N, C-alpha and C positions, 0 to 999 in steps of 0.2 A: 645800838648804846654803847656807849664810849665803856673800853676800855683801855685802861694803865698798866702798861707793864713795865717788873722793877727788876735789878740786877738780872741784866739782856746783855749779853754781846755779842753782835755778829760778824762771821769773817770770812770772807768770799775770797773766791775764786778766777781769774781769767788766766786764758791763753791769748797769748798776744798774736797766733799764728792761722784762730782757726773761731769760729764763731761770730757773733756783733761784736765792733770795737767801738759801739756809743756806750757812753750812758751817763746819765740823766746828769748835771751841773748839783739838781737837789739833792739827787742821794749819796752823789761820791763826795759830799762837800763834809760825809758826818765820818768817812771813810779813816784812817790816817792807809797812805799807798806805799806799798813797797816791793820794788820791780827784784825779780829774779832771776840772773844771768843764768847762761849756761855753762856750768861748772869749765873752772881753768882747766887746761889737762895735768899740772902738776895735783890738782885734787884726786883728778880720774885717776892718774896715773897710783894714789898714793893708795886710792881706795881701792881699785881692783887686783894691784898687787900684793895687798896684804890675803886678799881670798885665795888669787891662787898659787901664791909659798905659799902656802897651811897646808891648798889643798896636795898642789905636787912635791910637797916634801918626800914621800918617801918615794918619788918614784930616780929615775938614774940620774946622775948628775947633770950629764949632754940635756937629759931635757931642763930640766931647771935653769939650766943659762938659759932658755928662749922665751923666759918667762916674760924678760923685762925686751924682749922686742920685737915678740907678741903684740903688749900690751899698747906699744908704740905704733905701732904698724897697724892696728884694733883702732886707735884715736885718728892716724892722719886719713884712713878708712871714712870715717866716718863724717870727719874734714869734709874731705874730696867729694863724698857721695850725698851731702847736706846743700854741697855750690853748684853740685850737676846737677842736682833733679830738684828743680824748685817745684814748689805747690801750683798748681790752675785751676782752669775751672774744670779744667778737664781729669789733669791727672788730680781729684785733692786731697788723694791721700798719699802724696811724698813729703809725708812728713816725717822725719826724725829726729827723734829727740834722744838720752840718757835710757830711755824704756830699751829700746834697742840697744844698745851697746851692753844692756846690761843683759840682754838676751841672749846675746853672743860669745859673753863671757859664764852665763846659765849651758853654754852647751859645752864649753870649755869647762865647768865646776863638775859634769856625768863623767869623765872621763875612767878608768879604771886602769893601773896600771901593768894589767893582766890585759889590755887590748895596745895600751900606747906604750912599745917597747924600747922603740926606736926616737928619734927626732922629727924626722919628716915626718914620719903621722901627725905628731902633732901641730903641725904648718898646715897637713892637708888637712884636723880639724875643722882648726881654726878658719882656713880656706874656704870647709862645709859649711858650717855653722855661718859665717860672714854673709855667704850664699844666700841662703837658707830664709838668714832676714833682712838683708836690703832686694837681693836679686828677686825673690819670688812677692815681691812687691812691685814689682816694673811689669807697666802692660804689654811691653810691645820688645818683638827680636833687636832693636835697633838701642833702644835705652838696656836692656842685657847684656848685648854686644860693649856698650860703653862703660858699663861697669865693668864690666871685665877685662878690659884694658886698664883699669883704675890700681882694678887689683893686683892683673897683673906688673903692673908698674913700682907699684908699695913691692910684691913679693922680688921682684927682681933689685930693689935695692938693698930688702932689708935680709931678707933669703940667698942671697946668690949661690950658695952652695950645694940648696937644694934644685932638681929640676921637677919642676911646676908646669913650664911653656905648655905640657902637653894638658893640661886642665882650664887652659886658655888658649887652647888651637882654634883657627878658625878655618871655615865656617862648623864646624861641631867638635868640639872637645870632649876628652875622653871625661865618662862619668865618675865625677866624686862621691857616693853614693856612703852616708853612713848611717847606722839602724840599731837598735836595740836588740832585736833577733837574727842577728848575725853567728851567732854561737847554737840557737834555740829559742822558741817560743816561750820557755818557762826561766828563762836564764838573761836577765836587763842584765848585759853587758852591752855596749856605744861602740860598735867598732866599724872598721870598713868593709864594705865586701869586693874581694879580693878582682869580680869578675860579671856581668850580670847575669852570665847565665845561671851563678852559684843564685843570684838574687831571685830571678827564673822560678829557679827549682824548691823557694824558700818556700814563692808566692801560689806556688799549684799546691804546695800540701796547705796550705794553710785556704786556702780556695774549693779546695775535696773536705777540707778537714768543715768548713764553713755552708755548706750545699749538704753535708751530710746533718748537720745539725739543725738547719735553718731551711727558710724557700731558697730553691732552685735559681743562682744567681747568675748567667752565661759569660761572663766575662772574659776578656781577649785582653792579656796580660802582656801589651808590647810594652815598650821601653819609656817610655811618657807612662804609662801607668801605672811602671811599680816605682818610676817615681815620685811619684805622686802621694801613692801607698805608704811610701819611706816617710813622704814630709809631714802627713798626717799624721803615723805613728809619734814623731821627735814630738810632736806638738801634743797630743795631748799626755804623752804620757810623761808630761813636766805637773810639777805645779802647780794648778791655776792655767793650767794651759787649756785654751781655746781657741779652736780655728775659722777662721773668716775664707773661705771656697767662694770666688769670685768664678762664672765662667756665664757662659748661655746657657738655657735649656736644651737639656742631654747630653749634656761635656760628662759623664759618668760622675757628678761628686757625692748625689747618698751611696751609690755604687760603693765606688771606692772608701767612701766614709764606714759603711758597715763593716767590712772584711777590715779595714784598719781598727776599728773599736776591735772586731772578733781578736784580732792578732796580739790587741794590747790588751785583752780578757775583762773588756769593757761591755755591759749593757746596753746595745742602741733602742735608746728610745725617741720617742716621736708623738705629738698629741695629735689628736682626730679631731679634725675642722668639721664641725656641724653648721647647721642656717641657726641653732641657738648658743654658740662657743661663744664664751665671751670673758670678760677679766677674771668674775670666781672662779669659772674651770680654768682659768689659766694658774690662777693663783692654790690652784686642789693642784694640779699637776706638779708648781713647784715644788708644794707640802710635800706629797709623794717624793719627789727627787731629795730632794733634801732631808727628808727620812731618812733613807736608803741608803745613803753617801753617807750621811754625818753619823746616824746612830748602830744600824747594819753593815757602816762601812764597805760597800758596796763600789763597785767600780760602772758611772752611766756615763755615755756619753749622750749627750743631749743635742739629737739633729732635731735643726731649726732652718728652715727655707720662708724664703720671701712671701708665699703663697699661703700660707700659714698665716702672714699677719693680717686678718680680721679688723682689725684694731690697732690703728696710731700707739693705743696707749702702753700696747703687747711689749713696746722697745723701753718703755721706762724700768721695766723692773726686770727686761735681760739686758739694757742697760746696768741698773745695778749688782745684775747676774757681775759682769764681765769686770766692771772695775773692782768692787771689793769681793765680794763674794755673798755680801749680806742683802740682804731686802728690803727694803724697813717698812713694815706690820704685816708681813709674810704671817705669822702664828700671830696669834691672838694670846692671852697673855698664860691662859689653862694651860695652853699648847706648851710654851714655854719652860713652864714646869716642870711638866712629863718629860719634854727631852732633857730639861739638866736631870733631872731622876736617874733617866736611863744612863746619860753618859759620866757617871758621879763615880761608878765605879774602874769606871778606863782611865778616867783624870787621875784616882788614888794610883793604880795601878803605874800609867805615868810620874810618881811619885810627886803631884803636883797637888796644891793646895786645896779643895774640893767645894769651894764658896760657888757663888748663880756665878760671880765674872768670867770665872778661870774652867766652869765650864761650858759656858755658853760660846768662850773662846775658843774655847780645845771642838768643841762642835760646829764651831763655821771653818776653823783649819782640816777636819777631816772632809768637812764639801771641798772645799780648796782642791783639797789632793785628790778626790775619788770626782767633783761632776766633773767635765769636759764640755765646751759647749761647740757644737759645730755649724758655724751660717752659711749655708749656704743660699747665696745672692747672684742675680742675675746684674751685668751692668749696662743691661739695654735702657736705652731711659734716662729722666733723672729722678728716678725714685733714690736710688741708690745714693745718686749724693745729697739729697734733703735730710734721709734718712742720717748718715754718715755727718750731718752738721748739726744736725738737732739733739743725735745720739754720739757724741765723741768716742764714747768706751765700743762703740762696732767697727773703728779705726784700730785706738790707741792701746787697747789693751789686748787685743787678737793679734794672731800670726797671719799674715796673708798669703795663700797658695793659689796663684791665677793659671789660672785651665785658659790655656791659651786656644786654636784650631792643632787640630790633631794632626805634626806632621806627615808627609808624605810616605813615607815606612809603619808608622802603626795603622795608616790608614789600609796599607798592604797588607798585613798583618791580619786584618779583620776582618778583608774581604777575603784573604785565605784562609781562614779560620772560616767561616761561615756558609762559604763556597766550595769545602771541602767533605759535606759531603752532599754535594751537585755531582750527578752521573755524566762527564764528560771526558772527551779525549785527552789527550796526556799533554799531544799540543795542542790545542786548544786552549788547556787552563791557562798556562801562564797570562796569553793574550787578555782573556777578560778580566783576569783579577789584576792585571796593570793598569785597565781602564779603568773600573769603580774609581781608584784614585786620581786618575785623568782626569778625568767629567766632576769630581769634586773640583777638584784644583781649576777648572775651568771654571765652574760655577761659579767659585768664588771672586776668579778672576772679573768674570762679568758683574758681579754684586759689587765690585771697586766703583767698576766701569759708572754703573746706576750710580752711584753714593757720591760717582768724582761731577755728573752732569746733569741730573734731578735732584741732590741731593735728599734719596733719598734711601733709607739702611734698610738694604736686603739680608737677613741674619742665615746663614746654612750653618745646623750644627751638626755634633758627628750623630744623633737621633738621628736628624735628616740623611746621613749615608748608611748608616743603621736602615733606614726605610726603603731606601735604593736599595740594596743591596734583596733584602726583603721582596718589594714589587719584581726584581729580576729573577728572583730562585721563582718568587710564582705564578708569569709570567712564564715564563721556560717550561714552567711544569706543565702548565694547559698547554702549551704548544707542543710538550712532547705527549702530552696523551690525545689532541686531535692527532698528531701525525699516526699514534700506534693506530688508533682509533680506521685512519683512513688506509693505513697498511695492512689490519686485520679485515678491513670493507674491501678493499684491493684482492687478498689472497684468497677469502670467498666467494669475490667474484672468475678470479681464476679458474677456482676448482668448479662451480658452478658450469662457468663455460667450458672446459675439459669434459665433465659429464657431460655437458649436452652435445658438445662433439663428437662424441663417442657413440650417445642415442640416436646423434643423425645417421653420424655412419651408417651402423645396425640398420635406420628407419628405413637408407638409399638402399644396403641388399636387400633385404626382404622386402622395398619393394620396386627391386627388378624382378627376383619369383615370383611377386604378386601379380605386377604388369606382362608376366607370359599368362599365369594362370588367369590374369582378364584378358588379356585377348584370347582364349582359349570359351573362355564364356560369353566373352562376346559373342564369338560365334557360334555360340550353342542357343546363346539367347535368338539372334538372328533367324537363326532356321529356328526357335523355338513361336519369335511371331509371325514366320511367314504361316504355324501350323496356326498361332493363336486367330493370324485375322481369318482365318477360313474356317475356324471351328468360329469364332466371330459370328459368321453370318450366317451360321447354321445357328445358334441360341439366338442371336435375330430374331429369325425365323419362329422358334419355338418359343419364342418371350413375346410374337404377337400371338400367336396362338394361344398361350399359355395367358395375355393379357385378356382372350375373349374368353376362353374357359373361367376367368376369373373375375367377371362381368357376371358369366350365367350362375358360378356358383355364389356370387352378391346374391342374386334374386332369390335360387335355393335359398340360402340361410335367412334371408330376410322371412322369406314363405314358410321355413321350419319355424323360426321367431315366433312365428304368429298364429300358427297351427300348437306349437308348445304352449304359448300364453293361452291357446283356448282348450288345450289338453287340460290345461294347470286352471284351471276356470271350474272342466270339469272335474276333474279327481277332488278338488279342493272341496266342492257340491257333493259328492258322493263318498268323501271318508267318513261324512258325520253318518251314511249312511251304510258302513261297514261296520264304525262302533255301533251303531245298533243290533248288525248282522251278530257280531258278535257277541252280545251283552243277550240274541236270543239264542246261538248257536251255546251257549251257556247254559241253558237251561234244559237242554236235550236231553231225553233217554232211552234206553235198548230198549223199552217199553214200547216208545214210540216208534222207535225202527221196525217193529215187530208189527206196529196198527198199520202202518205206513205197507209193508210186504205184502198184507191181503189185502189190500185197493187191488185190483182187477183194472182199472181204468180210472186212475187221481185225476182229481179238478184239475182245470189249466193252469191254477197258479204252482200247483205242486208240478206239475212237470216242466214249466217252464225254471223253476228253482230247481228241481235234480238235473235238466238240461246245464243252467248255467254250471252247475259243479263236473259236473262232466265236461265241460268246457275248459275248467279251470285244471281237472286234474287226466285231461287226456296225454301229457308228455308224460306225466310219470308213475301214472299206475300202472301197471301190465292188463289189467281186466277191462281195460276204457278202449274200447276197437277204434282205429282212427285210418285214414288212409294213407297211401302212398309219401302223402304232401305233409301226412302228420297233424290233418284236420279230423275233427270226431264224424262219426255216420250215425247223420242225423237218422236215417229211416225209423227207429224201436228205441227210443232212449229212454222209454222206464223201463224197457227190458235190460239196461246194460247198467240201470240204476239198480233194482233189485239184485244182480249181481253181488253190485259195487256192496248192498246194504246189507249179505249174505257175514260181510262181515262188521257188524257199528265200528 
């Protein structure tokens, strides 16, 4: 479908030093081209003089006299830096423009009369701000030394009466550190820390307060780490101040950013990446941050790392946020109306006409003031360079803080802190602590050798150093435990050996006594053995006789058993008769005995019966006559029976 666009004008802009340099002629012929050159020094001098003279009008007269030399020195330093550090494929961020020059003067404009009391402090502040803008973007110590030479030459020419050489001395210049929390964390006074010990004391207090209110961060605040904290706080304390922290993983970028946000009373926020996190989720998070900073007037530091870039389109929103603070189509129309209504009372309080445009501008200005981004990127690989080329605001609209390798004194401080809890002798501890940085430095040297010979990059990060210390502590603990266990086993073994030796000694003494008794018993046993031998012969003879008797007894036992079986057979046959007799006996009466007593010559069966009775009662009845052997006198058994029947 053909669309006819009317009453529309297009305005485009290009950077002659970045991006693509080709524009299709068919497109270019419709544009009127206007080349905007870098402003000439007189124009810049006029612009910056206007701001600085107005700001420093309330300062001492000796300070006001330095405004013009400072501007000239700044312009000259900017020119020298631009000529000395050219943009290359590796150093693609070596691009210095009016924005960087303006950032230096913005740092001067935050100075207050309570802090800048003498002219030399103004010069130190300018030197400090220049190094923060130019020096912190440089990737190597060689480039930084070159920059300091340029700054030192300008200071000698323009400010010769001030002794600033100690801040450019080689190889380690004296630290020059300005921060907003010199007088206290609640007082926003941008002043110089006279000593690093004072800075360390302040940051330790801040870290202690942070750990009381948040998850524990076990940081070692060596000099470089403290300088990075001062740099980050300087960046995010400024309106629309965004930090780009560049360094390999494990350099401490996120930890120091959280501490810096706590010092600046900003809430650190970060997105939580998941497998389903997408553009709409990022927009929802950004809407929340905008609402909190623009409507509720909260301070937020948006901590964003390259690991969270799951979609390159995320950087479209980040690029808009960094460049202008306003993201196109972030809020739907109904949300825009709600935001305008929410800030309307604040707009009226500021004496501004409360129309929609003014309310929305007020909201965006608040966002710029309160929402600060901290980008944590790694220089490894081509991703950082490609993203910087596609999204120039990542470089142009941020202040870079380059995290280089920890110096040896920093490594020594970290090793000393983490090894402090390890038990070791005072003579051994310094050697172990010094060995840790030495080993790390040696590995770095070998990494450079591999890079030269094999064209391979091997990175050793501060996190690797911490892992080295952790591994050392772990192995040392295991070895100590093994030695303690071996010692305990040895001590127990020695005790057991001593106890065994005592027992053996006692047994030897008992054995000596027992051996005498044994000899005596042996003699007695030999004598007894002789007697036993003689007795044994007798026993053997008796045993032979006993064997013969045993055989005889066996025969007798056999006969007895046979008789017993025969008797038992007779007994079994007699028992029914006994029962029958008992039954018949039960029927006897006294009259029957009287009848029997009258018989003078009883029948044979009756005589036999009474004879049996006499036999049975021969041993138990006194009236039964028996002989000497207890046998019945059977000459006249009926006579004896009559005597018994006298008492039936």
